[in-house]
C-alpha positions as a Markdown table, in Angstrom:
| # | Residue | x | y | z |
|---|---|---|---|---|
| 1 | Met | 181.5 | 119.1 | 256.1 |
| 2 | Ile | 182.7 | 117.3 | 252.7 |
| 3 | Leu | 184.9 | 119.2 | 250.6 |
| 4 | Val | 185.4 | 117.4 | 246.6 |
| 5 | Ala | 188.1 | 118.5 | 244.4 |
| 6 | Asp | 188.4 | 117.5 | 240.8 |
| 7 | Ser | 191.9 | 119.2 | 239.6 |
| 8 | Gly | 193.7 | 119.3 | 236.6 |
| 9 | Ser | 196.9 | 120.8 | 235.4 |
| 10 | Ser | 195.3 | 124.1 | 234.6 |
| 11 | Gln | 192.3 | 124.5 | 236.9 |
| 12 | Ser | 190.8 | 123.0 | 239.7 |
| 13 | Asp | 187.2 | 122.8 | 240.8 |
| 14 | Trp | 186.1 | 122.5 | 244.4 |
| 15 | Met | 182.7 | 121.9 | 246.0 |
| 16 | Leu | 182.1 | 121.8 | 249.7 |
| 17 | Ala | 178.8 | 120.2 | 251.1 |
| 18 | Leu | 177.4 | 123.4 | 253.3 |
| 19 | Pro | 175.2 | 122.4 | 256.8 |
| 20 | Asp | 172.2 | 123.8 | 255.1 |
| 21 | Gly | 172.7 | 121.4 | 252.6 |
| 22 | Gln | 173.5 | 123.9 | 249.6 |
| 23 | Arg | 176.8 | 123.5 | 247.8 |
| 24 | Leu | 179.7 | 126.2 | 247.7 |
| 25 | Ala | 181.7 | 125.9 | 244.2 |
| 26 | Phe | 185.0 | 127.8 | 243.7 |
| 27 | Thr | 187.9 | 127.3 | 241.7 |
| 28 | Thr | 191.7 | 127.7 | 242.0 |
| 29 | Lys | 195.0 | 126.9 | 239.8 |
| 30 | Gly | 195.5 | 123.8 | 238.8 |
| 31 | Leu | 197.4 | 121.8 | 241.3 |
| 32 | Asn | 199.0 | 118.9 | 239.7 |
| 33 | Pro | 201.8 | 117.7 | 241.9 |
| 34 | Phe | 204.5 | 117.6 | 239.1 |
| 35 | Phe | 204.4 | 121.1 | 238.1 |
| 36 | Val | 203.6 | 122.9 | 242.1 |
| 37 | Asn | 205.5 | 121.6 | 245.1 |
| 38 | Glu | 203.9 | 121.0 | 248.7 |
| 39 | Lys | 204.1 | 124.6 | 249.3 |
| 40 | Asp | 202.8 | 126.2 | 246.4 |
| 41 | Ile | 199.6 | 123.9 | 246.8 |
| 42 | Ala | 199.2 | 124.8 | 250.3 |
| 43 | Lys | 199.8 | 128.6 | 250.0 |
| 44 | Ile | 197.0 | 128.6 | 246.9 |
| 45 | Ile | 194.6 | 126.6 | 248.8 |
| 46 | Gln | 195.1 | 129.0 | 252.2 |
| 47 | Asn | 194.4 | 131.8 | 250.0 |
| 48 | Val | 190.8 | 131.0 | 248.7 |
| 49 | Pro | 188.6 | 133.4 | 250.7 |
| 50 | Glu | 185.4 | 131.2 | 249.9 |
| 51 | Ile | 186.6 | 128.2 | 252.0 |
| 52 | Leu | 188.5 | 129.8 | 254.9 |
| 53 | Pro | 185.0 | 130.4 | 257.1 |
| 54 | Tyr | 184.5 | 126.4 | 257.0 |
| 55 | Ala | 188.0 | 125.6 | 257.1 |
| 56 | Asp | 187.7 | 124.1 | 260.6 |
| 57 | Arg | 184.8 | 122.4 | 259.9 |
| 58 | Val | 185.5 | 120.1 | 256.8 |
| 59 | Ser | 185.7 | 116.7 | 258.1 |
| 60 | Glu | 186.4 | 114.7 | 254.9 |
| 61 | Val | 188.5 | 116.1 | 251.9 |
| 62 | Tyr | 188.2 | 113.9 | 248.6 |
| 63 | Phe | 191.2 | 115.1 | 246.2 |
| 64 | Phe | 191.1 | 113.5 | 242.7 |
| 65 | Gly | 194.0 | 115.2 | 240.5 |
| 66 | Ser | 196.2 | 115.2 | 237.4 |
| 67 | Gly | 199.6 | 114.0 | 238.4 |
| 68 | Cys | 198.6 | 112.2 | 241.4 |
| 69 | Thr | 200.0 | 108.7 | 239.9 |
| 70 | Ser | 202.3 | 107.9 | 242.5 |
| 71 | Pro | 202.2 | 107.5 | 246.7 |
| 72 | Asp | 204.8 | 110.4 | 246.7 |
| 73 | Arg | 202.9 | 112.8 | 244.8 |
| 74 | Arg | 199.9 | 111.6 | 246.8 |
| 75 | Glu | 201.0 | 112.5 | 249.9 |
| 76 | Met | 202.6 | 115.6 | 248.6 |
| 77 | Val | 199.1 | 117.1 | 248.1 |
| 78 | Ser | 197.7 | 115.8 | 251.2 |
| 79 | Asn | 200.4 | 116.8 | 253.2 |
| 80 | Ala | 199.7 | 120.4 | 251.6 |
| 81 | Leu | 195.7 | 120.3 | 251.9 |
| 82 | Ser | 196.1 | 119.1 | 255.8 |
| 83 | Gln | 197.9 | 122.4 | 256.3 |
| 84 | Leu | 194.3 | 124.1 | 256.4 |
| 85 | Phe | 192.0 | 121.0 | 257.0 |
| 86 | Ser | 193.8 | 120.0 | 260.0 |
| 87 | His | 190.7 | 118.2 | 261.2 |
| 88 | Ala | 189.8 | 116.3 | 258.1 |
| 89 | Phe | 190.3 | 113.0 | 256.9 |
| 90 | Ile | 192.1 | 113.5 | 253.2 |
| 91 | Ser | 191.6 | 111.3 | 250.4 |
| 92 | Val | 194.0 | 111.9 | 247.2 |
| 93 | Glu | 193.5 | 110.2 | 244.0 |
| 94 | Thr | 193.9 | 110.0 | 240.6 |
| 95 | Asp | 191.5 | 112.5 | 238.0 |
| 96 | Leu | 191.0 | 109.6 | 236.1 |
| 97 | Leu | 189.4 | 108.0 | 238.9 |
| 98 | Gly | 187.4 | 110.9 | 240.0 |
| 99 | Ala | 186.4 | 111.2 | 236.2 |
| 100 | Ala | 185.5 | 107.3 | 236.5 |
| 101 | Tyr | 183.1 | 108.1 | 239.4 |
| 102 | Ala | 181.5 | 110.9 | 237.6 |
| 103 | Ala | 180.6 | 109.3 | 234.4 |
| 104 | Cys | 180.5 | 105.8 | 234.9 |
| 105 | Gly | 179.3 | 105.4 | 238.5 |
| 106 | Asp | 179.3 | 101.4 | 239.6 |
| 107 | Arg | 179.2 | 100.3 | 236.1 |
| 108 | Lys | 182.2 | 99.2 | 233.9 |
| 109 | Gly | 183.7 | 101.2 | 231.1 |
| 110 | Tyr | 186.5 | 103.2 | 229.6 |
| 111 | Ile | 187.3 | 106.6 | 230.8 |
| 112 | Ala | 189.1 | 109.0 | 228.5 |
| 113 | Thr | 190.5 | 112.4 | 229.5 |
| 114 | Leu | 190.9 | 115.2 | 227.3 |
| 115 | Gly | 191.6 | 118.5 | 228.6 |
| 116 | Thr | 195.2 | 119.9 | 229.2 |
| 117 | Gly | 196.6 | 116.6 | 228.9 |
| 118 | Ser | 195.3 | 113.3 | 228.0 |
| 119 | Asp | 194.8 | 109.7 | 229.3 |
| 120 | Val | 192.8 | 106.7 | 229.4 |
| 121 | Ser | 191.9 | 103.8 | 231.6 |
| 122 | Phe | 189.1 | 100.8 | 232.0 |
| 123 | Phe | 187.0 | 101.5 | 235.2 |
| 124 | Asp | 186.2 | 97.8 | 236.7 |
| 125 | Gly | 183.1 | 99.2 | 238.7 |
| 126 | Gln | 185.3 | 100.4 | 241.7 |
| 127 | Asp | 188.9 | 101.2 | 240.2 |
| 128 | Val | 190.7 | 102.5 | 237.2 |
| 129 | Leu | 193.4 | 99.4 | 236.1 |
| 130 | Pro | 196.8 | 100.2 | 235.6 |
| 131 | Thr | 198.1 | 101.2 | 231.7 |
| 132 | Arg | 200.7 | 102.0 | 229.5 |
| 133 | Gln | 199.3 | 105.5 | 229.2 |
| 134 | Gly | 199.4 | 108.6 | 230.8 |
| 135 | Ile | 203.3 | 109.5 | 230.3 |
| 136 | Gly | 202.8 | 113.2 | 230.3 |
| 137 | Tyr | 203.0 | 115.9 | 227.4 |
| 138 | Val | 206.5 | 115.6 | 226.5 |
| 139 | Leu | 206.0 | 112.4 | 225.1 |
| 140 | Gly | 202.5 | 111.4 | 225.3 |
| 141 | Asp | 199.2 | 113.4 | 225.8 |
| 142 | Glu | 197.8 | 112.7 | 222.1 |
| 143 | Gly | 194.5 | 114.7 | 221.7 |
| 144 | Ser | 195.4 | 116.9 | 224.1 |
| 145 | Gly | 195.4 | 120.7 | 224.8 |
| 146 | Val | 198.8 | 120.6 | 224.8 |
| 147 | Trp | 199.2 | 118.5 | 221.9 |
| 148 | Phe | 196.9 | 120.7 | 219.9 |
| 149 | Gly | 198.8 | 123.6 | 221.2 |
| 150 | Lys | 202.0 | 122.2 | 220.3 |
| 151 | Gln | 200.8 | 121.6 | 216.9 |
| 152 | Leu | 199.1 | 125.5 | 216.3 |
| 153 | Val | 202.6 | 127.1 | 217.6 |
| 154 | Thr | 204.8 | 125.1 | 215.5 |
| 155 | Lys | 203.2 | 125.1 | 212.7 |
| 156 | Tyr | 202.7 | 129.2 | 213.1 |
| 157 | Leu | 206.8 | 129.2 | 213.6 |
| 158 | Tyr | 207.5 | 127.2 | 211.0 |
| 159 | Gly | 205.3 | 128.9 | 208.3 |
| 160 | Thr | 203.1 | 126.3 | 207.4 |
| 161 | Met | 199.6 | 127.4 | 208.8 |
| 162 | Pro | 197.4 | 128.7 | 206.1 |
| 163 | Ala | 198.3 | 132.4 | 205.8 |
| 164 | Asp | 194.9 | 133.6 | 206.7 |
| 165 | Leu | 195.0 | 131.6 | 209.9 |
| 166 | Ser | 198.6 | 132.6 | 210.6 |
| 167 | Glu | 197.3 | 136.2 | 210.3 |
| 168 | Met | 194.7 | 135.8 | 213.0 |
| 169 | Phe | 196.9 | 133.6 | 215.1 |
| 170 | Cys | 199.4 | 136.2 | 215.1 |
| 171 | Ala | 197.0 | 139.3 | 215.7 |
| 172 | Lys | 195.9 | 137.0 | 218.5 |
| 173 | Tyr | 198.9 | 135.9 | 220.6 |
| 174 | Arg | 201.9 | 138.4 | 219.3 |
| 175 | Ile | 204.3 | 135.8 | 220.0 |
| 176 | Asn | 207.7 | 135.3 | 218.2 |
| 177 | Lys | 210.2 | 132.3 | 218.4 |
| 178 | Glu | 212.1 | 133.9 | 221.7 |
| 179 | Ile | 208.8 | 134.2 | 223.2 |
| 180 | Val | 207.9 | 130.5 | 222.7 |
| 181 | Ile | 211.0 | 129.2 | 223.9 |
| 182 | Lys | 211.0 | 131.4 | 227.4 |
| 183 | Asn | 207.6 | 129.8 | 228.5 |
| 184 | Val | 208.2 | 126.6 | 227.0 |
| 185 | Tyr | 211.6 | 125.9 | 228.2 |
| 186 | Gln | 212.2 | 128.5 | 231.1 |
| 187 | Arg | 209.0 | 129.5 | 233.1 |
| 188 | Ala | 207.0 | 127.1 | 235.0 |
| 189 | Ser | 203.5 | 125.1 | 233.8 |
| 190 | Pro | 204.8 | 124.9 | 229.8 |
| 191 | Asn | 201.9 | 122.3 | 229.3 |
| 192 | Ala | 199.5 | 124.9 | 230.6 |
| 193 | Tyr | 200.7 | 127.4 | 228.5 |
| 194 | Leu | 201.0 | 125.5 | 225.3 |
| 195 | Ala | 197.0 | 124.3 | 225.9 |
| 196 | Ser | 196.0 | 127.8 | 226.1 |
| 197 | Phe | 196.6 | 128.2 | 222.3 |
| 198 | Ala | 193.8 | 125.3 | 221.9 |
| 199 | Ile | 191.1 | 128.1 | 222.4 |
| 200 | Phe | 192.1 | 129.6 | 218.9 |
| 201 | Met | 190.7 | 126.0 | 217.5 |
| 202 | Gly | 187.4 | 126.8 | 219.1 |
| 203 | Glu | 187.2 | 130.3 | 217.5 |
| 204 | Asn | 188.1 | 129.0 | 214.1 |
| 205 | Ile | 186.5 | 125.4 | 214.0 |
| 206 | His | 185.1 | 125.7 | 210.6 |
| 207 | His | 188.0 | 126.6 | 209.1 |
| 208 | Pro | 189.2 | 123.1 | 206.7 |
| 209 | Phe | 192.6 | 123.4 | 208.5 |
| 210 | Ile | 191.1 | 123.4 | 212.1 |
| 211 | Asp | 189.0 | 120.4 | 211.5 |
| 212 | Glu | 191.3 | 118.2 | 209.8 |
| 213 | Leu | 193.6 | 119.2 | 212.6 |
| 214 | Leu | 191.3 | 118.0 | 215.3 |
| 215 | Lys | 190.4 | 114.8 | 213.3 |
| 216 | Asn | 194.2 | 114.0 | 213.4 |
| 217 | Gly | 194.7 | 114.8 | 216.9 |
| 218 | Phe | 191.1 | 112.5 | 217.7 |
| 219 | Arg | 192.9 | 109.7 | 215.3 |
| 220 | Glu | 196.4 | 110.1 | 217.6 |
| 221 | Phe | 194.6 | 109.7 | 220.6 |
| 222 | Ile | 192.6 | 106.6 | 219.9 |
| 223 | Ala | 195.3 | 105.1 | 217.7 |
| 224 | Thr | 198.0 | 105.2 | 220.3 |
| 225 | Asn | 195.5 | 104.7 | 223.6 |
| 226 | Ile | 192.0 | 103.4 | 223.0 |
| 227 | Lys | 193.1 | 101.0 | 220.2 |
| 228 | Leu | 195.7 | 99.1 | 222.8 |
| 229 | Phe | 192.8 | 98.0 | 224.6 |
| 230 | Pro | 191.4 | 94.8 | 222.5 |
| 231 | Asp | 188.1 | 94.6 | 223.9 |
| 232 | Tyr | 187.8 | 98.5 | 223.6 |
| 233 | Arg | 184.6 | 97.7 | 221.1 |
| 234 | Asp | 182.8 | 96.0 | 224.0 |
| 235 | Tyr | 182.3 | 98.9 | 226.2 |
| 236 | Val | 181.3 | 102.4 | 226.1 |
| 237 | Cys | 184.1 | 105.0 | 226.3 |
| 238 | His | 183.4 | 108.3 | 228.2 |
| 239 | Phe | 185.0 | 111.3 | 227.7 |
| 240 | Val | 185.7 | 114.1 | 230.3 |
| 241 | Gly | 187.8 | 117.6 | 229.4 |
| 242 | Ser | 187.4 | 120.8 | 227.8 |
| 243 | Ile | 188.8 | 119.5 | 224.5 |
| 244 | Ala | 186.2 | 116.7 | 224.4 |
| 245 | Phe | 183.1 | 118.7 | 225.2 |
| 246 | His | 184.0 | 121.8 | 222.7 |
| 247 | Phe | 184.8 | 119.2 | 219.9 |
| 248 | Ile | 182.8 | 116.7 | 220.2 |
| 249 | Glu | 181.6 | 116.8 | 216.5 |
| 250 | Gln | 185.1 | 116.0 | 215.3 |
| 251 | Leu | 185.7 | 113.5 | 217.9 |
| 252 | Arg | 182.2 | 111.7 | 217.2 |
| 253 | Glu | 183.5 | 111.4 | 213.7 |
| 254 | Val | 186.6 | 109.9 | 214.4 |
| 255 | Cys | 185.3 | 107.6 | 217.1 |
| 256 | Asp | 182.6 | 106.1 | 214.8 |
| 257 | Gln | 185.7 | 105.2 | 212.2 |
| 258 | Tyr | 187.0 | 103.4 | 214.9 |
| 259 | Glu | 184.0 | 101.7 | 216.2 |
| 260 | Val | 184.7 | 103.5 | 219.7 |
| 261 | Lys | 180.9 | 103.9 | 221.6 |
| 262 | Val | 180.5 | 107.2 | 222.7 |
| 263 | Gly | 179.2 | 107.6 | 226.7 |
| 264 | Lys | 179.1 | 110.7 | 228.4 |
| 265 | Thr | 181.2 | 113.7 | 227.4 |
| 266 | Leu | 181.8 | 115.8 | 230.4 |
| 267 | Arg | 183.4 | 119.7 | 230.2 |
| 268 | Arg | 184.1 | 119.3 | 234.2 |
| 269 | Pro | 183.3 | 116.5 | 236.0 |
| 270 | Ile | 182.7 | 118.1 | 239.5 |
| 271 | Ala | 179.0 | 118.4 | 239.9 |
| 272 | Glu | 178.5 | 114.3 | 239.0 |
| 273 | Leu | 181.5 | 113.4 | 241.2 |
| 274 | Phe | 180.4 | 115.4 | 244.1 |
| 275 | Asp | 176.7 | 113.8 | 243.7 |
| 276 | Tyr | 178.9 | 110.5 | 243.8 |
| 277 | Ile | 180.7 | 111.2 | 246.7 |
| 278 | Ile | 178.0 | 112.5 | 248.9 |
| 279 | Gln | 175.9 | 109.6 | 248.0 |
| 280 | Arg | 178.3 | 107.1 | 249.0 |
| 281 | Glu | 179.6 | 108.2 | 251.9 |
| 282 | Lys | 175.9 | 108.6 | 253.1 |
| 283 | Asn | 175.4 | 104.6 | 252.0 |
| 284 | Tyr | 178.5 | 103.9 | 254.0 |
| 285 | Glu | 176.9 | 105.9 | 257.4 |
| 286 | Ile | 173.6 | 104.0 | 257.0 |
| 287 | Gln | 175.8 | 100.5 | 256.7 |
| 288 | Leu | 177.8 | 101.6 | 260.1 |
C-alpha cells in the first residue's frame, strides 16, 4: 500500500492507495520540521484514526513537505514516520518537488508555491533545481499568506488600514498589540498564525484596498523571485497553494504585466501528486 503526503506549514494532505483500488484521503496539522520536532511529528501521525488500521500494511511512504530542504530536516521527518510505518520504504522530499510532479508531470517548467509561505524553482523534468529563493517568512515569503497576514496586521495596528475595513477586522479578530506580539514572538507556529489573517482578504476581495494589496504582494513575489530567472518568459509557470488559487484574478493580472505564462493553478496538489506517484511506481514495477 502506497501513502502519499503533501505537507505545508499549516496543513498536511494525505492519500492512501487501498487494496480495493480506492483511495483514502485525510488531513493533519502542517508538519514543517522547522516548526515541529521529530517527537511532535510522530505524535501527530500516531493520533490519526484513519491511518491506524492500515499502518502495518503501508509499504511505501512518499512525503513532500515544506521545510524539508536539508538532509537533517528530511531525516527528522523520516525518523518520525518510521515509528508508525515500521515496515515501509520512506522517501522525504521538498513540497516544491511534489508540486512540480503534480503540475508539470515530466515536463520542464517553473513551479511556484503561494500558500502559507512562498517559493519558486525550475523543474527540469526530473528535479527542481537549487535556487536562492525559499528563505522563510522572516526574510522572504513574498506574496504568501504570511506576507499578506503581516501586512494586514501591521496596517491595522498602525491605524493605516481604511476605517471601514479596520472596523470589520476588529470585529472579526478582536486583537490588539499585546495579543499579536504574544502569538508572533512567544508561541509556536507564528507563520501559520500570521497566514490565518489572509482569510480576511477573501471576504473583502472587492475592496480597493484589498485588491491593491494583493497586486502589490504578487508584484513583490514576481520581482524578487520569478524575474531573477533570465529565461522565465520561455516556460510556463504553474502555481500551487491557497493564495494563488483564491486570488487567481489578481495573480493573472500581475503575471500578464510581467509576461509570466500562467499554467495550472492547484489549491492543493495532493490528488494530482498521488496519481503521478502511483503511475510512476506502476511503471517501475513493469520495468522490473
